C-alpha positions in Angstrom: 157.5 -46.4 -1.6 156.6 -43.0 -2.9 153.2 -44.3 -4.0 152.3 -45.5 -0.5 153.5 -42.2 1.0 151.0 -40.4 -1.3 148.2 -42.7 -0.2 149.0 -42.2 3.5 149.1 -38.4 3.0 145.8 -38.4 1.2 144.1 -40.5 4.0 145.5 -38.1 6.6 144.2 -35.1 4.6 140.7 -36.7 4.2 140.4 -37.3 7.9 141.6 -33.8 9.0 139.0 -31.3 10.3 139.7 -28.9 7.4 138.7 -31.5 4.8 135.3 -32.1 6.4 134.0 -28.9 4.8 134.5 -30.4 1.3 132.3 -33.2 0.1 133.2 -35.5 -2.8 130.0 -34.2 -4.5 131.5 -30.7 -4.8 134.5 -32.1 -6.8 133.6 -32.2 -10.5 135.2 -34.9 -12.6 133.6 -33.7 -15.9 132.3 -30.5 -17.4 130.6 -32.2 -20.3 127.2 -30.9 -19.4 128.6 -27.3 -19.2 130.2 -27.7 -22.6 127.1 -29.2 -24.2 125.1 -26.2 -22.9 127.4 -23.5 -24.2 129.2 -24.9 -27.2 126.3 -24.7 -29.7 126.4 -20.9 -29.3 130.1 -20.7 -30.3 130.9 -20.6 -34.0 134.0 -20.5 -36.2 134.5 -17.3 -38.3 136.1 -17.2 -41.7 136.7 -13.8 -43.3 137.9 -12.7 -46.8 139.6 -9.3 -47.1 140.7 -7.7 -50.5 144.1 -6.2 -50.3 145.3 -3.8 -53.0 149.1 -3.5 -53.5 151.4 -2.0 -56.0 153.7 -4.4 -57.9 157.3 -3.1 -58.1 158.7 -2.7 -61.6 162.2 -3.1 -60.3 163.3 -4.6 -57.0 165.9 -1.9 -56.6 166.0 0.5 -53.6 168.0 3.1 -55.6 165.3 3.1 -58.2 162.6 3.5 -55.6 164.5 6.4 -54.0 164.2 8.6 -57.1 161.1 7.3 -58.9 159.0 5.8 -56.1 157.2 2.5 -56.2 155.8 2.3 -59.7 153.9 -0.4 -61.4 150.4 -1.9 -61.7 148.1 -2.3 -58.8 146.9 -5.9 -58.1 144.4 -7.3 -55.7 144.8 -10.4 -53.6 142.5 -12.0 -51.1 143.6 -12.5 -47.5 141.8 -15.1 -45.4 141.7 -15.2 -41.6 139.8 -17.1 -39.0 138.6 -16.5 -35.5 135.6 -17.3 -33.3 132.3 -15.8 -32.4 129.5 -16.1 -29.8 125.7 -16.1 -30.7 123.9 -13.9 -28.2 120.3 -13.8 -29.4 118.1 -16.6 -30.9 117.6 -14.6 -34.1 121.3 -14.8 -34.9 123.1 -11.7 -33.4 126.7 -12.7 -32.8 129.6 -10.9 -31.0 133.3 -11.2 -31.8 136.4 -9.1 -31.7 136.5 -6.2 -34.1 140.1 -7.1 -35.2 138.8 -10.5 -36.3 136.5 -9.1 -39.0 137.9 -5.6 -39.6 138.0 -4.8 -43.3 136.5 -8.2 -44.3 134.7 -8.3 -47.6 132.9 -11.5 -46.7 132.3 -13.2 -43.3 131.2 -16.9 -43.0 130.4 -18.7 -39.8 130.5 -22.5 -39.3 128.6 -24.2 -36.5 129.8 -27.3 -34.5 127.8 -29.5 -36.8 129.5 -28.1 -39.9 126.6 -26.0 -41.1 127.7 -22.8 -42.7 126.0 -19.4 -42.9 126.9 -15.9 -44.1 127.0 -13.1 -41.6 126.6 -9.4 -42.0 128.3 -6.6 -40.1 126.1 -4.5 -37.8 128.3 -2.3 -35.7 131.9 -2.2 -34.4 133.5 -0.5 -31.4 137.2 0.4 -31.5 137.2 1.4 -27.9 136.5 -2.1 -26.7 137.6 -4.1 -29.8 134.0 -5.6 -30.1 131.9 -6.1 -33.2 128.2 -7.2 -33.5 127.2 -9.2 -36.5 124.1 -11.0 -37.6 123.9 -14.5 -39.1 121.9 -14.7 -42.3 119.7 -17.6 -41.4 116.9 -19.3 -43.4 113.3 -18.1 -42.9 112.3 -18.7 -39.3 115.6 -20.3 -38.4 116.5 -19.9 -34.7 119.9 -20.4 -33.1 121.2 -21.5 -29.8 122.3 -18.4 -27.8 124.6 -18.2 -24.8 123.3 -16.9 -21.4 125.3 -14.1 -19.8 126.9 -14.4 -16.4 127.4 -11.3 -14.2 131.1 -10.8 -14.8 131.3 -8.3 -12.0 130.8 -11.2 -9.6 133.8 -13.1 -11.0 136.5 -14.0 -8.6 140.2 -15.0 -8.9 140.3 -18.8 -8.7 136.9 -19.4 -10.4 137.0 -22.3 -12.9 136.5 -21.2 -16.6 136.5 -22.8 -20.0 137.6 -21.3 -23.2 135.7 -22.4 -26.4 136.8 -21.4 -29.8 138.7 -22.4 -33.0 142.4 -22.4 -32.3 144.6 -22.5 -35.5 141.5 -23.5 -37.5 141.5 -27.1 -36.2 137.8 -26.8 -35.3 135.9 -26.1 -32.1 138.0 -26.9 -29.1 137.6 -26.5 -25.3 140.4 -25.7 -22.7 140.0 -25.3 -19.0 141.7 -23.1 -16.4 140.9 -20.6 -13.7 140.6 -16.8 -13.5 144.1 -15.7 -12.8 143.5 -12.0 -12.2 140.9 -9.3 -12.8 141.1 -5.7 -14.0 144.2 -6.2 -16.3 145.0 -3.2 -18.6 147.9 -1.8 -20.6 147.9 -4.3 -23.3 147.3 -1.8 -26.1 144.6 -3.8 -27.8 141.8 -1.4 -27.1 141.1 2.0 -25.3 138.8 0.5 -22.7 140.8 -2.3 -21.0 139.6 -4.2 -17.9 140.4 -7.7 -18.9 139.8 -11.0 -17.1 143.1 -12.9 -17.2 143.0 -16.7 -17.4 145.4 -19.6 -17.7 142.9 -21.6 -19.9 144.7 -22.2 -23.2 143.9 -19.4 -25.7 145.6 -19.5 -29.1 145.4 -17.7 -32.5 141.9 -18.4 -33.8 140.3 -18.2 -30.2 139.8 -14.5 -30.6 136.2 -13.6 -30.3 135.3 -17.0 -28.7 133.6 -17.7 -25.4 135.0 -17.8 -21.9 132.4 -19.5 -19.8 132.0 -20.2 -16.1 131.3 -23.5 -14.5 127.5 -23.0 -15.1 128.0 -22.7 -18.8 127.3 -19.0 -18.9 129.4 -16.4 -20.7 131.8 -14.6 -18.4 134.0 -13.1 -21.1 135.0 -12.8 -24.8 138.5 -14.2 -25.5 140.6 -11.5 -27.0 144.4 -11.6 -26.6 147.3 -13.6 -25.2 150.7 -12.7 -23.8 153.2 -14.9 -25.5 156.9 -15.1 -26.6 156.2 -18.0 -29.0 152.9 -17.1 -30.6 151.1 -19.9 -28.8 149.5 -20.2 -25.4 151.7 -19.7 -22.4 149.0 -19.6 -19.8 148.4 -15.9 -19.9 145.2 -15.1 -21.9 142.8 -12.1 -21.7 139.0 -11.8 -22.1 136.7 -8.8 -22.3 134.2 -9.0 -19.4 130.7 -10.2 -20.4 129.1 -7.2 -18.8 131.0 -4.8 -21.0 130.1 -6.9 -24.1 126.4 -6.9 -23.1 126.4 -3.1 -22.7 127.7 -2.7 -26.3 125.2 -5.3 -27.6 122.2 -3.6 -25.9 123.3 -0.2 -27.0 123.4 -1.3 -30.7 120.2 -3.2 -30.5 118.3 -0.3 -28.9 119.8 2.7 -30.7 121.4 1.3 -33.8 124.9 2.4 -32.8 127.3 2.1 -29.9 126.5 4.6 -27.2 128.1 4.9 -23.9 128.3 7.2 -20.9 130.7 10.1 -20.9 132.0 12.3 -18.1 133.4 15.2 -20.1 136.8 15.3 -18.6 140.4 15.3 -19.7 142.6 13.1 -17.6 146.0 11.5 -17.2 147.5 8.5 -15.5 149.4 9.0 -12.2 153.0 8.1 -11.6 154.8 7.7 -8.2 156.3 11.2 -8.2 153.0 12.9 -9.0 151.0 10.8 -6.5 153.5 11.7 -3.8 153.3 15.4 -4.5 149.5 15.2 -4.3 149.7 13.6 -0.9 148.6 10.1 -1.9 149.9 6.9 -0.4 149.5 4.8 -3.5 149.6 5.2 -7.3 146.0 4.7 -8.2 143.4 6.8 -10.0 143.4 9.4 -12.8 144.2 13.1 -12.5 141.6 15.3 -14.0 143.3 18.0 -16.0 140.4 19.4 -17.9 136.6 19.6 -17.4 134.3 20.2 -20.4 132.1 23.2 -19.6 128.5 22.1 -19.2 129.3 18.4 -19.3 128.3 15.8 -16.7 131.3 16.1 -14.6 131.1 19.9 -14.6 127.5 19.7 -13.5 128.4 17.2 -10.8 131.1 19.5 -9.3 134.3 18.0 -10.6 137.3 20.2 -10.5 140.6 20.4 -12.3 143.1 18.7 -10.0 140.7 16.1 -8.6 141.8 12.5 -8.7 139.1 10.1 -9.6 139.6 7.0 -7.4 136.6 4.8 -7.7 133.4 4.2 -9.7 131.0 2.5 -7.3 133.3 0.0 -5.5 135.6 -0.5 -8.5 139.0 1.0 -8.3 140.0 3.3 -11.2 143.6 2.3 -11.7 144.3 4.3 -14.9 142.6 5.8 -17.9 142.2 2.3 -19.5 140.2 1.0 -16.5 138.3 4.3 -16.4 137.1 3.8 -20.0 136.4 0.1 -19.3 134.3 0.8 -16.2 132.3 3.4 -18.1 131.9 1.0 -21.0 130.3 -1.5 -18.7 127.6 1.0 -17.4 124.4 1.9 -19.2 123.2 5.4 -19.8 120.7 6.6 -17.1 122.1 4.5 -14.3 123.3 6.3 -11.1 126.9 5.7 -9.9 129.0 6.9 -7.1 132.3 8.5 -7.8 135.0 8.7 -5.2 137.3 11.8 -5.6 140.5 12.7 -3.9 140.7 16.5 -3.4 143.2 18.5 -1.3 144.1 15.6 0.9 140.6 14.3 1.6 138.1 11.9 -0.2 134.6 12.9 -1.2 131.8 11.0 -2.8 129.9 12.4 -5.8 126.6 10.9 -7.0 126.0 11.1 -10.7 123.4 10.0 -13.3 125.3 8.8 -16.3 124.5 10.6 -19.6 125.1 9.9 -23.2 127.0 12.0 -25.7 125.1 15.0 -27.0 124.1 15.0 -30.7 126.2 16.6 -33.4 125.1 20.2 -34.3 124.5 20.5 -38.1 125.2 24.3 -37.8 128.9 23.4 -37.0 129.4 21.7 -40.3 130.1 23.4 -43.6 131.6 22.8 -47.1 134.5 25.3 -47.6 134.3 27.5 -50.6 136.8 29.7 -52.4 139.5 28.8 -54.8 142.2 27.6 -52.4 143.4 24.1 -51.6 140.8 23.7 -48.9 137.9 24.3 -51.3 135.3 21.5 -51.4 136.4 19.9 -48.1 133.5 19.4 -45.6 134.7 20.3 -42.1 133.0 20.3 -38.7 133.9 21.9 -35.3 135.1 19.3 -32.8 132.5 18.3 -30.2 132.3 15.6 -27.6 130.4 13.2 -29.9 132.6 14.0 -33.0 135.7 13.5 -30.9 134.4 10.2 -29.7 134.0 9.0 -33.3 137.5 10.2 -34.2 139.1 8.8 -31.1 140.2 12.3 -29.8 140.0 13.5 -26.3 136.5 14.8 -25.4 137.8 18.2 -24.5 139.9 18.8 -27.7 138.7 21.8 -29.7 139.3 22.7 -33.3 138.0 21.8 -36.7 138.2 18.4 -38.4 137.8 17.1 -41.9 134.7 14.9 -42.2 134.4 14.5 -46.0 136.9 14.7 -48.7 136.1 16.2 -52.2 136.7 14.2 -55.4 139.2 15.5 -57.9 141.5 18.0 -56.4 142.7 19.6 -59.7 145.9 21.7 -59.3 145.7 21.3 -55.5 145.9 17.5 -55.6 149.1 17.7 -53.6 147.1 18.5 -50.5 145.7 15.1 -49.5 143.7 15.7 -46.3 141.8 12.7 -44.9 138.7 12.3 -42.9 139.6 12.8 -39.2 142.5 15.3 -39.9 142.3 18.2 -37.5 143.3 21.5 -39.1 145.4 23.5 -36.7 146.9 26.4 -38.6 146.5 28.0 -42.0 149.1 30.6 -43.0 150.1 31.0 -39.3 146.5 31.6 -38.2 145.3 29.3 -35.4 142.1 27.5 -36.3 139.7 27.0 -33.4 136.3 27.5 -35.1 134.5 27.2 -38.4 134.6 31.1 -38.6 138.4 31.0 -38.4 138.6 28.5 -41.3 136.1 30.4 -43.5 138.0 33.6 -43.0 141.4 32.3 -44.3 139.7 30.2 -47.1 138.5 33.5 -48.8 142.0 34.8 -49.1 144.3 34.4 -52.1 147.9 34.2 -51.0 150.7 33.1 -53.2 151.3 30.0 -51.1 149.4 28.1 -48.5 151.0 26.8 -45.3 148.6 24.3 -43.7 149.3 22.5 -40.4 147.1 19.6 -39.4 147.1 16.7 -37.0 146.7 13.1 -38.2 146.7 10.2 -35.8 148.4 12.2 -33.1 151.2 13.4 -35.5 151.6 17.0 -36.7 151.9 17.4 -40.5 153.0 20.5 -42.3 152.1 21.1 -46.0 153.1 23.9 -48.3 150.9 24.4 -51.4 151.8 26.9 -54.2 
């Protein structure tokens, strides 16, 4: 009975006026041609990472409390797997940075079981992307994927995920784009993910999300899961963002991206209401770097950046992602909210200025800072260290070998020196001044990974 009801309902649906707009030719029963077009450009990645660890002499917490973890250091090799996408015929390949981070050796395997070594070219922590190059034989060419315009993607579009889940070999899953502009996952600084219900599992990271034409729409990156496996909520980096990173590295040898020269914070409901906004969207500008692009364009502290071109700036993550998808030299329209009204600002995007060699010195004297190479913070150095563009101060950029009697002070590259013997450190001159002195004890305050550390050296 139920079967006949279904057939009757189908016949009624097919004869209805709304069905007339859809022809049977528009309904695809197979995506085999799409997979054949894209799958040769997707490879499996195998990495080897050497991990050094200290072997405990005694498995006793009481002993560790008083004597620390003592014992010989041993090395072990960790192996992991992921996926990658070939983007140029000469073997350039993109994947997630977290897939190959720290790897001593990277191997790729093609769908036909050929294997090749790959070398690391550049990585970008802000987008969690890495560019590698496959070491092919002389004159060897590779199938490369074609890029789609991810800005034209729409919720409901059919997509296919190609990768190497759980190491079983190249696999394809199908779904749709479930949402656009997702952020807040914490996997990268610049987050503007495409969400899909196509099955993405461990090992798919770095693989291809392709559209129904067989073109790359995104790089599969993360999943939301309570079990560790696919639950229909996967995320991919938009292809346009990946392409910007690739072209930047190929043209300049490093990752370059536009910068505005602002400090900003996300809005909350209370703050948005006080500022006279009817929705919680945009970023509040709380600092403007003097002489930077935003300063020259007329940005002011207290402005709220609402849009870049027609794309909504929901929070700091999407702001980073939207900038990461733009190339230096292009013109964009910024929509600001200021004093209860909106205004449009036209801006030509600029790259970060070069580092100034005059702002970098090796500290002398006989104190605990002797031998450290330090540099005044600048937009480009802050970018490398993952600090806010507007932060000022002095950072360690090289660490001396052999600290002698001052070995107890173990500063690392990226540490920002804040105070020495109660003197605030803002410039190289400040640090040089205190380094010449000979106090009985040195009190040094520095910032490491967002945490304030205090050291006393006698």
